[in-house]
C-alpha positions as CSV (number, residue, x, y, z in Angstrom):
1,M,47.0,43.8,-5.1
2,S,48.8,44.3,-8.8
3,A,49.5,47.3,-9.5
4,D,47.9,46.3,-12.9
5,T,44.7,48.5,-13.5
6,R,43.7,47.5,-16.9
7,P,39.9,47.6,-17.0
8,A,39.1,44.6,-19.0
9,E,41.3,41.7,-19.8
10,T,43.3,42.4,-22.9
11,S,43.7,39.1,-24.5
12,A,39.7,38.1,-23.1
13,R,38.9,40.7,-25.1
14,V,41.2,39.6,-28.5
15,A,40.1,36.3,-27.9
16,A,36.6,37.7,-28.0
17,S,37.3,39.0,-31.6
18,E,38.4,35.7,-33.0
19,P,36.0,33.5,-35.1
20,G,37.3,30.2,-33.1
21,R,34.9,30.3,-30.1
22,R,35.5,27.1,-28.5
23,A,37.1,26.9,-25.2
24,W,38.1,24.8,-21.8
25,M,37.4,26.1,-18.3
26,S,40.6,25.8,-15.9
27,W,38.3,24.2,-13.3
28,S,39.4,24.2,-9.6
29,S,35.5,23.1,-8.3
30,G,35.6,27.0,-6.2
31,K,33.7,30.6,-6.7
32,D,35.9,32.3,-8.7
33,S,36.4,29.1,-12.0
34,A,32.6,29.9,-11.3
35,L,32.2,33.0,-11.9
36,A,34.8,33.1,-14.5
37,L,33.3,30.6,-16.3
38,E,29.9,32.6,-16.4
39,V,31.9,35.6,-17.7
40,A,33.2,33.6,-20.2
41,R,30.4,31.9,-21.5
42,R,27.7,35.1,-21.1
43,E,29.9,38.1,-21.9
44,L,32.7,37.0,-24.1
45,A,30.3,34.2,-25.3
46,F,32.7,31.5,-25.3
47,D,32.0,28.2,-26.0
48,V,33.0,26.4,-23.0
49,V,33.0,22.5,-23.9
50,G,35.4,21.3,-21.3
51,L,36.1,21.6,-17.8
52,L,40.1,20.8,-16.7
53,C,40.9,19.8,-13.3
54,T,43.8,18.6,-11.5
55,V,43.1,15.4,-9.3
56,N,44.9,14.0,-6.9
57,S,45.2,10.6,-8.0
58,D,46.3,8.8,-4.9
59,A,43.6,10.4,-2.5
60,E,41.2,11.2,-5.4
61,R,40.5,14.6,-4.5
62,V,40.8,18.1,-6.8
63,A,44.7,19.2,-5.7
64,M,44.8,21.5,-2.8
65,H,40.7,22.1,-2.6
66,A,40.5,18.9,-1.1
67,V,37.0,18.1,-2.9
68,R,35.8,14.5,-3.3
69,R,36.0,13.4,-7.3
70,E,32.7,12.4,-7.4
71,L,31.3,16.1,-6.2
72,L,33.8,16.9,-9.0
73,E,32.0,14.8,-11.4
74,A,28.7,15.9,-9.9
75,Q,29.6,19.7,-11.0
76,A,30.2,19.1,-14.6
77,D,26.9,17.2,-14.8
78,R,24.8,19.6,-13.5
79,L,27.0,22.0,-15.7
80,G,26.0,19.9,-18.7
81,I,29.6,20.3,-19.8
82,V,32.2,17.3,-20.3
83,L,34.9,16.7,-17.4
84,H,38.4,16.6,-18.4
85,V,40.5,14.8,-15.5
86,V,44.5,15.5,-15.4
87,D,45.9,12.6,-12.8
88,I,48.3,14.1,-10.8
89,P,50.7,12.2,-7.8
90,F,51.2,13.5,-4.7
91,P,54.0,15.4,-4.2
92,C,53.5,16.3,-8.0
93,P,57.7,17.2,-9.3
94,N,57.0,19.7,-11.6
95,D,57.8,18.1,-14.9
96,V,55.5,15.3,-14.0
97,Y,52.8,18.3,-13.9
98,E,54.0,20.2,-17.1
99,T,54.2,16.5,-19.1
100,R,50.3,16.1,-18.1
101,M,49.1,19.2,-18.6
102,A,50.7,19.1,-22.1
103,S,48.9,15.9,-23.1
104,A,45.7,17.4,-22.1
105,M,46.2,20.7,-24.3
106,E,46.9,18.1,-26.9
107,R,43.5,16.7,-26.5
108,A,41.8,20.5,-26.5
109,V,43.3,21.3,-30.0
110,G,42.2,17.6,-31.1
111,D,39.2,18.6,-29.8
112,G,38.7,22.3,-32.0
113,V,39.4,23.8,-29.0
114,G,41.8,27.6,-29.2
115,H,41.5,28.6,-25.6
116,V,41.8,28.1,-22.2
117,V,39.8,30.4,-19.4
118,F,41.5,31.2,-15.6
119,G,39.9,32.5,-13.1
120,D,43.1,33.9,-12.3
121,L,42.4,37.4,-10.5
122,F,45.7,39.1,-9.8
123,L,49.1,37.1,-9.2
124,E,51.5,38.1,-11.9
125,D,53.8,35.2,-11.6
126,V,50.5,32.6,-12.0
127,R,49.6,34.3,-15.1
128,A,53.0,34.4,-16.4
129,Y,53.8,30.7,-15.8
130,R,50.5,29.9,-17.8
131,E,51.0,32.0,-20.6
132,Q,54.6,30.6,-21.0
133,A,53.1,27.0,-20.6
134,L,51.1,27.5,-23.7
135,E,53.5,28.9,-25.9
136,G,53.4,26.8,-29.1
137,S,50.4,25.0,-27.9
138,G,47.8,26.7,-30.6
139,I,45.9,27.5,-27.2
140,T,45.6,30.9,-26.1
141,A,44.9,31.8,-22.4
142,V,41.6,33.8,-21.3
143,F,41.7,35.8,-18.4
144,P,38.1,37.1,-17.9
145,L,38.3,38.9,-14.2
146,W,41.7,39.9,-14.4
147,G,42.7,43.4,-12.1
148,R,39.1,43.6,-11.1
149,P,38.5,44.9,-7.5
150,T,38.4,41.1,-5.2
151,D,35.9,42.7,-2.5
152,A,34.0,43.9,-5.3
153,L,33.7,40.4,-7.3
154,A,33.8,38.3,-3.6
155,R,30.5,40.2,-3.1
156,E,29.2,39.7,-7.1
157,M,29.8,36.1,-6.7
158,I,27.5,35.8,-3.5
159,D,24.7,38.5,-5.5
160,I,24.8,36.2,-8.6
161,G,23.9,33.1,-6.6
162,I,27.2,31.3,-6.7
163,R,27.0,29.4,-3.5
164,A,30.0,27.7,-2.0
165,V,31.7,25.8,1.0
166,V,35.1,26.3,2.4
167,T,36.9,23.3,2.1
168,C,40.2,24.6,2.9
169,V,42.1,27.5,5.3
170,D,45.6,28.7,6.0
171,P,45.5,29.2,9.0
172,R,48.7,31.5,8.7
173,Q,46.5,33.8,6.6
174,A,42.9,33.2,8.5
175,P,41.1,31.8,11.5
176,A,41.3,27.6,10.9
177,G,37.6,27.1,12.4
178,M,36.7,29.1,9.1
179,A,37.0,26.0,7.4
180,G,33.6,24.4,6.8
181,R,31.6,27.8,6.2
182,S,29.7,28.6,4.2
183,F,31.1,31.3,1.6
184,D,29.3,34.6,2.3
185,A,28.6,38.1,3.9
186,S,29.2,37.0,6.8
187,F,32.5,35.4,6.2
188,L,33.6,38.0,4.6
189,A,32.8,40.1,7.0
190,E,34.9,37.9,9.9
191,L,37.7,37.5,7.6
192,P,41.4,39.5,9.1
193,P,42.3,42.5,8.0
194,G,45.1,41.8,5.1
195,A,43.1,38.5,3.9
196,D,42.1,39.0,0.3
197,P,38.4,38.5,0.0
198,C,38.3,36.0,-2.6
199,G,41.8,33.8,-1.2
200,E,43.6,34.6,-4.1
201,R,46.9,34.8,-2.1
202,G,46.1,30.7,-1.0
203,E,43.8,32.1,2.3
204,F,40.9,29.7,1.4
205,H,39.6,27.7,-1.4
206,T,36.3,26.7,-1.9
207,F,33.8,24.0,-3.1
208,V,30.5,25.3,-5.4
209,W,27.5,23.5,-5.0
210,D,25.3,25.7,-6.7
211,A,25.8,28.7,-9.4
212,P,24.8,29.9,-12.8
213,G,24.4,27.5,-15.4
214,F,23.7,24.7,-12.4
215,R,20.5,22.5,-13.7
216,A,20.2,22.1,-10.5
217,P,21.7,22.8,-7.0
218,I,24.5,19.6,-5.7
219,A,23.1,18.1,-1.8
220,V,26.2,18.5,0.3
221,E,26.9,18.5,4.1
222,T,30.1,19.0,5.9
223,G,31.9,16.4,7.8
224,E,35.3,16.2,9.5
225,V,37.8,18.6,9.5
226,V,41.5,17.9,9.5
227,E,45.1,19.3,9.5
228,R,47.5,18.0,6.8
229,H,50.6,19.8,5.6
230,G,50.3,23.0,7.4
231,F,46.3,23.5,6.2
232,V,43.2,23.0,7.9
233,F,40.5,20.7,5.4
234,C,36.5,20.2,5.7
235,D,35.6,17.3,4.3
236,V,32.7,17.9,2.1
237,L,30.4,15.1,1.2
238,P,27.4,14.5,-0.9
239,A,24.1,14.8,1.4
240,P,22.4,11.4,1.9
241,G,19.6,10.9,-0.4
């Protein structure tokens, strides 16, 4: 973990004191986003009016998490928050990604949004990249979970009712058989030593089917498990009926 031991996220505290409360949530479809959204709304009093998500336009799935677009749309529906999709190709050159994200930020500013909330936990290079990308855009990055111990965060996610299924596993860091598992106490107990409990280094990714703020759970079932590009993916499908 980073040596950064700030007890609370500085930029989040500053943002919370500003008059503009409208924000978009950088939404991955996973558990970290779900907790960051809850903290931003309930503790920092942001008015989160949009979910921003990148989708592989060829596969129609959330980038890296491999969540189907229809399930992403179901999450937005359950939360009652407008979904803003940034379609990207696969593979996606960095200049294409940055151009499309810059266009999304222009739309956010036009919508009166002054902040984007991120669920990042401790990777300094990722945070620096996000802050640098937003320079001059009129948007401030907010990191409400930054620097908090990830073992405690993982337990908090479960305790407050975030329910998720593991959609992707990096078999170099965690057993491939964990794909398709529920993100719960037994999953955490079986993670190998050195694996981050929140998967912050890419050990695994999740899809949230219920969480604080959902008007109802999303009924899902797990499907085929496949290996692609060195990662193991479990397909998650809407449950029949």
